[in-house]
OpenMM code with the backbone's topology and positions (N, CA, C; nanometers):
from openmm import Vec3, app, unit

residues = "MET ARG ARG THR HIS VAL THR LEU PRO GLU GLY GLU PHE THR ILE THR SER ASP ALA ARG ALA ARG GLU ALA ALA THR ARG MET PHE PHE GLN ALA ALA PRO ARG ILE GLY ARG ARG LEU ASP ALA ASP GLY GLY GLY THR PRO ARG ASN THR LEU ASN SER LEU TYR ALA LEU PHE ALA MET TYR ARG ASP GLN PRO LYS ALA ASP PRO PRO PRO SER ALA ASN GLY VAL PRO VAL HIS TRP LEU ALA MET ALA ILE LEU THR ARG GLY LEU ARG PRO PHE LEU SER VAL TRP HIS PRO ARG LEU ALA ALA TYR GLU ARG ALA HIS PRO GLY HIS ALA PRO ALA GLU TRP GLU GLU TYR ALA ALA PHE ALA GLU ALA LEU GLY GLU LEU ARG ARG SER VAL HIS PRO TYR ILE ASP GLY LEU GLY ARG VAL ALA GLY LEU PRO ALA PRO GLY LEU HIS LEU ARG ARG PHE GLY VAL CYS".split()
positions = [
    Vec3(-3.9805, 1.6299, -1.2720),
    Vec3(-3.8604, 1.6284, -1.2211),
    Vec3(-3.8741, 1.6129, -1.0582),
    Vec3(-3.7819, 1.5251, -1.0273),
    Vec3(-3.7724, 1.5013, -0.8699),
    Vec3(-3.6460, 1.5532, -0.8135),
    Vec3(-3.6416, 1.6114, -0.6937),
    Vec3(-3.5284, 1.6547, -0.6341),
    Vec3(-3.4993, 1.5692, -0.5026),
    Vec3(-3.3552, 1.5265, -0.5135),
    Vec3(-3.3114, 1.4306, -0.3961),
    Vec3(-3.2034, 1.4992, -0.3320),
    Vec3(-3.2090, 1.5082, -0.2065),
    Vec3(-3.1054, 1.5798, -0.1232),
    Vec3(-3.0015, 1.4582, -0.0745),
    Vec3(-2.8950, 1.4881, -0.1002),
    Vec3(-2.7853, 1.3780, -0.0605),
    Vec3(-2.6770, 1.4701, 0.0215),
    Vec3(-2.6175, 1.3910, 0.1082),
    Vec3(-2.5066, 1.4413, 0.1870),
    Vec3(-2.3733, 1.3745, 0.1422),
    Vec3(-2.2895, 1.4574, 0.1021),
    Vec3(-2.1514, 1.4042, 0.0540),
    Vec3(-2.0333, 1.4813, 0.1217),
    Vec3(-1.9229, 1.4300, 0.1204),
    Vec3(-1.8056, 1.4912, 0.1871),
    Vec3(-1.7961, 1.6350, 0.1656),
    Vec3(-1.8447, 1.6771, 0.0451),
    Vec3(-1.8448, 1.8308, 0.0104),
    Vec3(-1.9513, 1.9064, 0.0691),
    Vec3(-2.0473, 1.8351, 0.1262),
    Vec3(-2.1642, 1.9120, 0.1763),
    Vec3(-2.2889, 1.8574, 0.1330),
    Vec3(-2.3994, 1.9259, 0.1547),
    Vec3(-2.5235, 1.8907, 0.1209),
    Vec3(-2.5733, 1.9254, -0.0300),
    Vec3(-2.6263, 1.8518, -0.0973),
    Vec3(-2.6600, 1.8834, -0.2494),
    Vec3(-2.7828, 1.8236, -0.2721),
    Vec3(-2.8455, 1.9072, -0.3720),
    Vec3(-2.9731, 1.8598, -0.4348),
    Vec3(-2.9734, 1.8146, -0.5764),
    Vec3(-3.0025, 1.7002, -0.5972),
    Vec3(-2.9745, 1.6454, -0.7256),
    Vec3(-3.1151, 1.6472, -0.8041),
    Vec3(-3.1309, 1.7088, -0.9116),
    Vec3(-3.2565, 1.7037, -0.9785),
    Vec3(-3.2469, 1.5945, -1.0859),
    Vec3(-3.3624, 1.5329, -1.1080),
    Vec3(-3.3686, 1.4063, -1.2097),
    Vec3(-3.4987, 1.3899, -1.2720),
    Vec3(-3.4997, 1.3567, -1.3950),
    Vec3(-3.6272, 1.3113, -1.4573),
    Vec3(-3.6282, 1.1569, -1.4540),
    Vec3(-3.7045, 1.1054, -1.5253),
    Vec3(-3.7093, 0.9494, -1.5278),
    Vec3(-3.5908, 0.8798, -1.5938),
    Vec3(-3.5383, 0.9539, -1.6965),
    Vec3(-3.4259, 0.9042, -1.7720),
    Vec3(-3.3038, 0.9169, -1.6892),
    Vec3(-3.2917, 1.0221, -1.6132),
    Vec3(-3.1704, 1.0447, -1.5067),
    Vec3(-3.1808, 0.9521, -1.3930),
    Vec3(-3.3111, 0.9131, -1.3720),
    Vec3(-3.3290, 0.8111, -1.2537),
    Vec3(-3.2742, 0.6619, -1.3008),
    Vec3(-3.3099, 0.6548, -1.4340),
    Vec3(-3.2769, 0.5104, -1.4951),
    Vec3(-3.1102, 0.5048, -1.5048),
    Vec3(-3.0665, 0.6209, -1.5368),
    Vec3(-2.9067, 0.6257, -1.5474),
    Vec3(-2.8446, 0.6078, -1.4031),
    Vec3(-2.9023, 0.6698, -1.3066),
    Vec3(-2.8550, 0.6554, -1.1645),
    Vec3(-2.8753, 0.5111, -1.1290),
    Vec3(-2.9824, 0.4548, -1.1538),
    Vec3(-2.9879, 0.3100, -1.1299),
    Vec3(-2.8889, 0.2188, -1.1863),
    Vec3(-2.8582, 0.2431, -1.3225),
    Vec3(-2.7607, 0.1746, -1.3993),
    Vec3(-2.6278, 0.1856, -1.3348),
    Vec3(-2.5836, 0.3199, -1.3125),
    Vec3(-2.4668, 0.3441, -1.2470),
    Vec3(-2.4503, 0.2989, -1.1122),
    Vec3(-2.5478, 0.2838, -1.0207),
    Vec3(-2.5417, 0.2425, -0.9005),
    Vec3(-2.5126, 0.0746, -0.9112),
    Vec3(-2.5920, 0.0133, -0.9832),
    Vec3(-2.5565, -0.1239, -0.9985),
    Vec3(-2.4345, -0.1710, -1.0743),
    Vec3(-2.3629, -0.0666, -1.1552),
    Vec3(-2.2553, -0.0996, -1.2242),
    Vec3(-2.1385, -0.0925, -1.1047),
    Vec3(-2.1644, 0.0089, -1.0182),
    Vec3(-2.0631, 0.0507, -0.9336),
    Vec3(-2.0530, -0.0488, -0.8106),
    Vec3(-2.1468, -0.0764, -0.7445),
    Vec3(-2.1589, -0.1532, -0.6262),
    Vec3(-2.0903, -0.2821, -0.6165),
    Vec3(-2.1214, -0.3669, -0.7192),
    Vec3(-2.0468, -0.4988, -0.7162),
    Vec3(-1.8961, -0.4847, -0.7367),
    Vec3(-1.8598, -0.3962, -0.8233),
    Vec3(-1.7186, -0.3664, -0.8665),
    Vec3(-1.6469, -0.3064, -0.7546),
    Vec3(-1.6898, -0.2145, -0.6865),
    Vec3(-1.6300, -0.1537, -0.5864),
    Vec3(-1.6177, -0.2533, -0.4565),
    Vec3(-1.7221, -0.3318, -0.4456),
    Vec3(-1.7323, -0.4201, -0.3309),
    Vec3(-1.6687, -0.5558, -0.3484),
    Vec3(-1.5891, -0.5660, -0.4590),
    Vec3(-1.5218, -0.6812, -0.4942),
    Vec3(-1.3994, -0.7338, -0.3944),
    Vec3(-1.4188, -0.8493, -0.3509),
    Vec3(-1.3171, -0.8922, -0.2404),
    Vec3(-1.2152, -0.9645, -0.3231),
    Vec3(-1.0844, -0.9654, -0.2465),
    Vec3(-0.9762, -1.0316, -0.2872),
    Vec3(-0.9655, -1.1614, -0.2431),
    Vec3(-1.0437, -1.2556, -0.2805),
    Vec3(-1.0591, -1.3950, -0.2324),
    Vec3(-1.1239, -1.4876, -0.3758),
    Vec3(-1.1168, -1.5983, -0.3422),
    Vec3(-1.1811, -1.6726, -0.4555),
    Vec3(-1.3231, -1.6499, -0.4679),
    Vec3(-1.3875, -1.6358, -0.3564),
    Vec3(-1.5351, -1.6083, -0.3647),
    Vec3(-1.5790, -1.4720, -0.3922),
    Vec3(-1.4975, -1.3890, -0.3940),
    Vec3(-1.5284, -1.2402, -0.4098),
    Vec3(-1.4785, -1.1785, -0.5413),
    Vec3(-1.4076, -1.2500, -0.6136),
    Vec3(-1.3594, -1.1881, -0.7366),
    Vec3(-1.2055, -1.2115, -0.7574),
    Vec3(-1.1450, -1.2563, -0.6454),
    Vec3(-1.0271, -1.3294, -0.6692),
    Vec3(-0.8862, -1.2159, -0.6507),
    Vec3(-0.8382, -1.2039, -0.7556),
    Vec3(-0.7155, -1.1249, -0.7673),
    Vec3(-0.6997, -0.9875, -0.7601),
    Vec3(-0.5966, -0.9342, -0.7362),
    Vec3(-0.5665, -0.7867, -0.7608),
    Vec3(-0.5804, -0.7522, -0.9126),
    Vec3(-0.5405, -0.8227, -1.0107),
    Vec3(-0.5794, -0.8096, -1.1582),
    Vec3(-0.7147, -0.8152, -1.1817),
    Vec3(-0.7699, -0.9021, -1.1391),
    Vec3(-0.9241, -0.9183, -1.1730),
    Vec3(-0.9859, -0.7939, -1.1095),
    Vec3(-0.9356, -0.7431, -1.0082),
    Vec3(-1.0108, -0.6216, -0.9339),
    Vec3(-0.9752, -0.5086, -1.0142),
    Vec3(-0.8547, -0.4986, -1.0674),
    Vec3(-0.8252, -0.3784, -1.1374),
    Vec3(-0.8877, -0.3613, -1.2735),
    Vec3(-0.8874, -0.4916, -1.3375),
    Vec3(-0.9641, -0.4925, -1.4529),
    Vec3(-1.1213, -0.4568, -1.4563),
    Vec3(-1.1691, -0.4929, -1.3383),
    Vec3(-1.3180, -0.4484, -1.3211),
    Vec3(-1.3373, -0.3101, -1.2923),
    Vec3(-1.2589, -0.2646, -1.2103),
    Vec3(-1.2495, -0.1111, -1.1940),
    Vec3(-1.2171, -0.0311, -1.3011),
    Vec3(-1.1277, -0.0855, -1.3995),
    Vec3(-1.1002, -0.0065, -1.5241),
    Vec3(-1.2212, -0.0193, -1.6114),
    Vec3(-1.2964, -0.1172, -1.6193),
    Vec3(-1.4204, -0.1379, -1.6946),
    Vec3(-1.5277, -0.0406, -1.6480),
    Vec3(-1.5336, -0.0189, -1.5147),
    Vec3(-1.6346, 0.0845, -1.4508),
    Vec3(-1.5848, 0.2262, -1.4885),
    Vec3(-1.4574, 0.2581, -1.4896),
    Vec3(-1.4008, 0.3743, -1.5113),
    Vec3(-1.4470, 0.4183, -1.6558),
    Vec3(-1.4270, 0.3124, -1.7470),
    Vec3(-1.4670, 0.3397, -1.8921),
    Vec3(-1.6295, 0.3689, -1.9046),
    Vec3(-1.6911, 0.2951, -1.8345),
    Vec3(-1.8415, 0.3048, -1.8477),
    Vec3(-1.8848, 0.4362, -1.7855),
    Vec3(-1.8342, 0.4762, -1.6846),
    Vec3(-1.8662, 0.6065, -1.6228),
    Vec3(-1.8115, 0.7297, -1.7005),
    Vec3(-1.7120, 0.7055, -1.7564),
    Vec3(-1.6450, 0.8140, -1.8440),
    Vec3(-1.7281, 0.8389, -1.9828),
    Vec3(-1.7782, 0.7406, -2.0302),
    Vec3(-1.8563, 0.7316, -2.1385),
    Vec3(-2.0051, 0.7396, -2.1271),
    Vec3(-2.0528, 0.7308, -1.9944),
    Vec3(-2.2000, 0.7328, -1.9613),
    Vec3(-2.2758, 0.8628, -1.9975),
    Vec3(-2.2148, 0.9825, -1.9841),
    Vec3(-2.2767, 1.0977, -2.0225),
    Vec3(-2.3101, 1.1283, -2.1552),
    Vec3(-2.2306, 1.0527, -2.2540),
    Vec3(-2.2643, 1.0574, -2.3877),
    Vec3(-2.3918, 0.9853, -2.4286),
    Vec3(-2.4261, 0.8809, -2.3475),
    Vec3(-2.5441, 0.8026, -2.3800),
    Vec3(-2.6717, 0.8373, -2.3003),
    Vec3(-2.6558, 0.9246, -2.2102),
    Vec3(-2.7633, 0.9586, -2.1107),
    Vec3(-2.8121, 1.1040, -2.1426),
    Vec3(-2.9265, 1.1342, -2.0906),
    Vec3(-2.9692, 1.2742, -2.0941),
    Vec3(-2.8887, 1.3913, -2.0518),
    Vec3(-2.8767, 1.5012, -2.1026),
    Vec3(-2.8116, 1.6054, -2.0656),
    Vec3(-2.8487, 1.6368, -1.9111),
    Vec3(-2.7536, 1.6973, -1.8408),
    Vec3(-2.7837, 1.7363, -1.7061),
    Vec3(-2.8896, 1.8482, -1.6999),
    Vec3(-2.9661, 1.8455, -1.5912),
    Vec3(-3.0762, 1.9507, -1.5685),
    Vec3(-3.0033, 2.0878, -1.5315),
    Vec3(-3.0653, 2.1828, -1.5584),
    Vec3(-3.0236, 2.3061, -1.5333),
    Vec3(-3.0338, 2.3626, -1.3737),
    Vec3(-3.1350, 2.2738, -1.3178),
    Vec3(-3.1734, 2.2930, -1.1852),
    Vec3(-3.1050, 2.2148, -1.0973),
    Vec3(-3.0165, 2.2484, -0.9879),
    Vec3(-2.9575, 2.1701, -0.9073),
    Vec3(-2.8317, 2.0921, -0.9742),
    Vec3(-2.7816, 1.9896, -0.8936),
    Vec3(-2.6673, 1.9074, -0.9590),
    Vec3(-2.7089, 1.7985, -1.0309),
    Vec3(-2.6361, 1.7719, -1.1487),
    Vec3(-2.6849, 1.6637, -1.2282),
    Vec3(-2.6328, 1.5280, -1.1665),
    Vec3(-2.7082, 1.4176, -1.2126),
    Vec3(-2.6843, 1.2969, -1.1512),
    Vec3(-2.5499, 1.2519, -1.1965),
    Vec3(-2.4908, 1.2921, -1.3156),
    Vec3(-2.3819, 1.2485, -1.3554),
    Vec3(-2.2476, 1.2967, -1.2883),
    Vec3(-2.2841, 1.4233, -1.1989),
    Vec3(-2.1752, 1.4683, -1.1158),
    Vec3(-2.1326, 1.3425, -1.0082),
    Vec3(-2.2359, 1.2866, -0.9647),
    Vec3(-2.1952, 1.1871, -0.8684),
    Vec3(-2.0835, 1.0645, -0.9336),
    Vec3(-2.1279, 1.0349, -1.0560),
    Vec3(-2.0300, 0.9382, -1.1234),
    Vec3(-1.9028, 1.0026, -1.1624),
    Vec3(-1.8953, 1.1214, -1.1888),
    Vec3(-1.7612, 1.2082, -1.2104),
    Vec3(-1.6905, 1.2112, -1.0783),
    Vec3(-1.7567, 1.2281, -0.9681),
    Vec3(-1.6929, 1.2286, -0.8409),
    Vec3(-1.6258, 1.0820, -0.8018),
    Vec3(-1.6941, 0.9909, -0.8349),
    Vec3(-1.6436, 0.8551, -0.8142),
    Vec3(-1.5309, 0.8304, -0.8970),
    Vec3(-1.5186, 0.8797, -1.0148),
    Vec3(-1.4075, 0.8727, -1.1123),
    Vec3(-1.3042, 0.9572, -1.0550),
    Vec3(-1.3041, 1.0777, -1.0299),
    Vec3(-1.2058, 1.1791, -0.9832),
    Vec3(-1.1534, 1.1604, -0.8442),
    Vec3(-1.2430, 1.1387, -0.7555),
    Vec3(-1.1952, 1.1240, -0.6222),
    Vec3(-1.1675, 0.9810, -0.5758),
    Vec3(-1.2119, 0.8728, -0.6616),
    Vec3(-1.1867, 0.7401, -0.6099),
    Vec3(-1.1059, 0.6656, -0.7244),
    Vec3(-1.1553, 0.6296, -0.8332),
    Vec3(-1.1079, 0.5440, -0.9095),
    Vec3(-0.9766, 0.5822, -0.9916),
    Vec3(-0.9677, 0.7134, -1.0449),
    Vec3(-0.8450, 0.7589, -1.0954),
    Vec3(-0.7401, 0.7580, -1.0010),
    Vec3(-0.7363, 0.8166, -0.8744),
    Vec3(-0.6238, 0.7970, -0.8051),
    Vec3(-0.5842, 0.6686, -0.7582),
    Vec3(-0.6825, 0.5746, -0.7333),
    Vec3(-0.6632, 0.4385, -0.6948),
    Vec3(-0.5829, 0.3588, -0.8160),
    Vec3(-0.6475, 0.3591, -0.9343),
    Vec3(-0.6052, 0.3095, -1.0469),
    Vec3(-0.4559, 0.3693, -1.0916),
    Vec3(-0.4431, 0.4906, -1.0716),
    Vec3(-0.3137, 0.5426, -1.1153),
    Vec3(-0.1819, 0.5000, -1.0215),
    Vec3(-0.2247, 0.4727, -0.9032),
    Vec3(-0.1120, 0.4036, -0.8218),
    Vec3(-0.1034, 0.2671, -0.8329),
    Vec3(-0.2055, 0.1858, -0.8350),
    Vec3(-0.2116, 0.0373, -0.8240),
    Vec3(-0.1828, -0.0309, -0.9450),
    Vec3(-0.2291, 0.0263, -1.0621),
    Vec3(-0.2013, -0.0217, -1.1878),
    Vec3(-0.0661, -0.0607, -1.2394),
    Vec3(0.0097, 0.0567, -1.2094),
    Vec3(0.1658, 0.0494, -1.2590),
    Vec3(0.2333, -0.0463, -1.1444),
    Vec3(0.1972, -0.0397, -1.0246),
    Vec3(0.2795, -0.1203, -0.9304),
    Vec3(0.2507, -0.2744, -0.9513),
    Vec3(0.1152, -0.3150, -0.9808),
    Vec3(0.0808, -0.4627, -1.0163),
    Vec3(0.1590, -0.5029, -1.1368),
    Vec3(0.1438, -0.4114, -1.2452),
    Vec3(0.2058, -0.4350, -1.3751),
    Vec3(0.3464, -0.4777, -1.3607),
    Vec3(0.4065, -0.4001, -1.2883),
    Vec3(0.5723, -0.4271, -1.2557),
    Vec3(0.5892, -0.5346, -1.1892),
    Vec3(0.5042, -0.5679, -1.0869),
    Vec3(0.5220, -0.7163, -1.0191),
    Vec3(0.4988, -0.8177, -1.1236),
    Vec3(0.3996, -0.8115, -1.1963),
    Vec3(0.3649, -0.9097, -1.2942),
    Vec3(0.4726, -0.9418, -1.3911),
    Vec3(0.5316, -0.8346, -1.4474),
    Vec3(0.6517, -0.8409, -1.5373),
    Vec3(0.7721, -0.9100, -1.4810),
    Vec3(0.7864, -0.8761, -1.3462),
    Vec3(0.9088, -0.9282, -1.2763),
    Vec3(0.8875, -1.0599, -1.2055),
    Vec3(0.7770, -1.1203, -1.2028),
    Vec3(0.7372, -1.2385, -1.1395),
    Vec3(0.6246, -1.3053, -1.2278),
    Vec3(0.6543, -1.3452, -1.3407),
    Vec3(0.5490, -1.4092, -1.4254),
    Vec3(0.4986, -1.5330, -1.3629),
    Vec3(0.3777, -1.5639, -1.3430),
    Vec3(0.3259, -1.6893, -1.3008),
    Vec3(0.3212, -1.6962, -1.1316),
    Vec3(0.3652, -1.6033, -1.0827),
    Vec3(0.3523, -1.5958, -0.9375),
    Vec3(0.2069, -1.5703, -0.8792),
    Vec3(0.1717, -1.6407, -0.7652),
    Vec3(0.0479, -1.6178, -0.7074),
    Vec3(0.0302, -1.4761, -0.6554),
    Vec3(-0.0842, -1.4266, -0.6878),
    Vec3(-0.1039, -1.2671, -0.6489),
    Vec3(-0.0640, -1.2584, -0.4948),
    Vec3(-0.1077, -1.3540, -0.4164),
    Vec3(-0.0760, -1.3503, -0.2618),
    Vec3(0.0579, -1.3210, -0.2261),
    Vec3(0.1605, -1.3757, -0.3273),
    Vec3(0.2953, -1.3510, -0.3189),
    Vec3(0.3335, -1.2047, -0.3183),
    Vec3(0.2719, -1.1249, -0.3914),
    Vec3(0.3041, -0.9807, -0.4265),
    Vec3(0.3264, -0.9123, -0.2949),
    Vec3(0.4421, -0.8475, -0.2813),
    Vec3(0.4865, -0.7992, -0.1452),
    Vec3(0.3928, -0.6737, -0.1240),
    Vec3(0.3335, -0.6121, -0.2256),
    Vec3(0.2242, -0.5199, -0.1879),
    Vec3(0.0828, -0.5570, -0.1728),
    Vec3(0.0532, -0.6800, -0.1685),
    Vec3(-0.0789, -0.7439, -0.1625),
    Vec3(-0.1429, -0.6885, -0.0411),
    Vec3(-0.0865, -0.6755, 0.0728),
    Vec3(-0.1738, -0.6241, 0.1883),
    Vec3(-0.1969, -0.4716, 0.1808),
    Vec3(-0.0992, -0.4082, 0.1200),
    Vec3(-0.1235, -0.2589, 0.1081),
    Vec3(-0.2338, -0.2389, 0.0115),
    Vec3(-0.2326, -0.3151, -0.1259),
    Vec3(-0.3340, -0.3131, -0.2190),
    Vec3(-0.4691, -0.3276, -0.1439),
    Vec3(-0.4898, -0.4346, -0.0812),
    Vec3(-0.6015, -0.4523, -0.0086),
    Vec3(-0.6644, -0.3556, 0.0897),
    Vec3(-0.5663, -0.2884, 0.1675),
    Vec3(-0.5962, -0.1837, 0.2519),
    Vec3(-0.6345, -0.0501, 0.1624),
    Vec3(-0.5768, -0.0207, 0.0528),
    Vec3(-0.6087, 0.0760, -0.0375),
    Vec3(-0.7414, 0.0438, -0.1157),
    Vec3(-0.7635, -0.0607, -0.1321),
    Vec3(-0.9118, -0.1098, -0.1833),
    Vec3(-1.0122, -0.0697, -0.0832),
    Vec3(-0.9780, -0.1119, 0.0539),
    Vec3(-1.0872, -0.0725, 0.1574),
    Vec3(-1.1044, 0.0725, 0.1650),
    Vec3(-0.9994, 0.1458, 0.1401),
    Vec3(-1.0015, 0.2980, 0.1480),
    Vec3(-1.0727, 0.3581, 0.0279),
    Vec3(-1.0576, 0.2911, -0.0823),
    Vec3(-1.1414, 0.3251, -0.2019),
    Vec3(-1.2887, 0.3138, -0.1642),
    Vec3(-1.3170, 0.2024, -0.1252),
    Vec3(-1.4651, 0.1708, -0.0791),
    Vec3(-1.5178, 0.2793, 0.0064),
    Vec3(-1.4513, 0.3104, 0.1080),
    Vec3(-1.4984, 0.4111, 0.2011),
    Vec3(-1.5155, 0.5557, 0.1297),
    Vec3(-1.4175, 0.5753, 0.0530),
    Vec3(-1.4203, 0.7151, -0.0226),
    Vec3(-1.5395, 0.7364, -0.1166),
    Vec3(-1.5710, 0.6367, -0.1863),
    Vec3(-1.6713, 0.6346, -0.2900),
    Vec3(-1.8110, 0.6032, -0.2352),
    Vec3(-1.8154, 0.5404, -0.1264),
    Vec3(-1.9477, 0.4961, -0.0531),
    Vec3(-2.0575, 0.6109, -0.0699),
    Vec3(-2.0320, 0.7446, -0.0167),
    Vec3(-2.1230, 0.8240, -0.0197),
    Vec3(-2.1853, 0.8743, -0.1505),
    Vec3(-2.0935, 0.8608, -0.2538),
    Vec3(-2.1399, 0.8909, -0.4002),
    Vec3(-2.2255, 0.7773, -0.4565),
    Vec3(-2.1916, 0.6546, -0.4266),
    Vec3(-2.2595, 0.5406, -0.4796),
    Vec3(-2.3974, 0.5377, -0.3929),
    Vec3(-2.3891, 0.5674, -0.2654),
    Vec3(-2.5288, 0.5752, -0.2099),
    Vec3(-2.6244, 0.6894, -0.2557),
    Vec3(-2.5427, 0.8057, -0.3008),
    Vec3(-2.6287, 0.9118, -0.3492),
    Vec3(-2.6936, 0.8684, -0.4935),
    Vec3(-2.6211, 0.7867, -0.5667),
    Vec3(-2.6807, 0.7376, -0.6797),
    Vec3(-2.8112, 0.6552, -0.6542),
    Vec3(-2.7707, 0.5620, -0.5561),
    Vec3(-2.9071, 0.4998, -0.5146),
    Vec3(-3.0160, 0.5657, -0.4709),
    Vec3(-2.9978, 0.6725, -0.3987),
    Vec3(-3.0951, 0.7648, -0.3518),
    Vec3(-3.1645, 0.8316, -0.4689),
    Vec3(-3.0800, 0.8789, -0.5686),
    Vec3(-3.1537, 0.9485, -0.6752),
    Vec3(-3.2222, 0.8523, -0.7709),
    Vec3(-3.1639, 0.7169, -0.7753),
    Vec3(-3.2502, 0.6203, -0.8557),
    Vec3(-3.3903, 0.5863, -0.7747),
    Vec3(-3.4047, 0.6248, -0.6555),
    Vec3(-3.5108, 0.5928, -0.5722),
    Vec3(-3.5330, 0.4516, -0.5288),
    Vec3(-3.4070, 0.3912, -0.5200),
    Vec3(-3.3810, 0.2556, -0.4419),
    Vec3(-3.4342, 0.2598, -0.2935),
    Vec3(-3.5220, 0.1778, -0.2477),
    Vec3(-3.5599, 0.1872, -0.1016),
    Vec3(-3.4188, 0.1313, -0.0287),
    Vec3(-3.3611, 0.2001, 0.0618),
    Vec3(-3.2648, 0.1668, 0.1400),
    Vec3(-3.1358, 0.1395, 0.0660),
    Vec3(-3.0681, 0.2159, -0.0097),
    Vec3(-2.9689, 0.1834, -0.0930),
    Vec3(-2.8392, 0.1307, -0.0035),
    Vec3(-2.8532, 0.1731, 0.1134),
    Vec3(-2.7319, 0.1247, 0.2097),
    Vec3(-2.7412, -0.0388, 0.2313),
    Vec3(-2.8539, -0.0851, 0.2147),
    Vec3(-2.8705, -0.2357, 0.2375),
    Vec3(-2.7938, -0.2936, 0.1062),
    Vec3(-2.8278, -0.2403, -0.0113),
    Vec3(-2.7536, -0.2965, -0.1337),
    Vec3(-2.6104, -0.2794, -0.1154),
    Vec3(-2.5592, -0.1811, -0.0547),
    Vec3(-2.4243, -0.1565, -0.0491),
    Vec3(-2.3583, -0.2437, 0.0534),
    Vec3(-2.4352, -0.2706, 0.1548),
    Vec3(-2.3838, -0.3793, 0.2499),
    Vec3(-2.3753, -0.5059, 0.1768),
    Vec3(-2.4873, -0.5456, 0.1162),
    Vec3(-2.4740, -0.6762, 0.0389),
    Vec3(-2.3676, -0.6932, -0.0529),
    Vec3(-2.3194, -0.5922, -0.1230),
    Vec3(-2.2233, -0.5934, -0.2281),
    Vec3(-2.0975, -0.5658, -0.1481),
    Vec3(-2.0766, -0.5298, -0.0262),
    Vec3(-1.9568, -0.5395, 0.0427),
    Vec3(-1.8818, -0.3824, 0.0376),
    Vec3(-1.9666, -0.2930, -0.0232),
    Vec3(-1.9041, -0.1615, -0.0255),
    Vec3(-1.8916, -0.0907, 0.1145),
    Vec3(-1.9590, -0.1102, 0.2018),
    Vec3(-1.9639, -0.0550, 0.3344),
    Vec3(-1.9437, -0.1754, 0.4466),
] * unit.nanometer
topology = app.Topology()
chain = topology.addChain("A")
for resn in residues:
    res = topology.addResidue(resn, chain)
    for name in ("N", "CA", "C"):
        topology.addAtom(name, app.Element.getBySymbol(name[0]), res)
């Protein structure tokens, strides 16, 4: 078992992990970083719809992840707690606001360019806030995984 200290908005925590938990943390880190870092342009993943679809896929993966991975350790905070924090503190609030708004726009304006959406700028700003809010948890996954300098990966993916 390895113990990793992480600093999160809620305070300092120790995550205990065995090899399987570190593999899960690695997988969760590399599932989250490119999806959360997705940009609203042709080079970065494009449209609000593509972004929401990608984030929904991440939500489903994280929601189902504990079923496939080892049970949490009795010592310290389990690695899956970080994924659940990303879901509950970041993805769920973001998706619950922006999915219905975009769906309403798409129904009212079929075929219109995403940049014509009157809430496009607000969506992009909220996406930036999502990145900032989940950054410490994704960084924590990288630290638990044992990645050297997870912050470098996060910058490369555009999370921070």
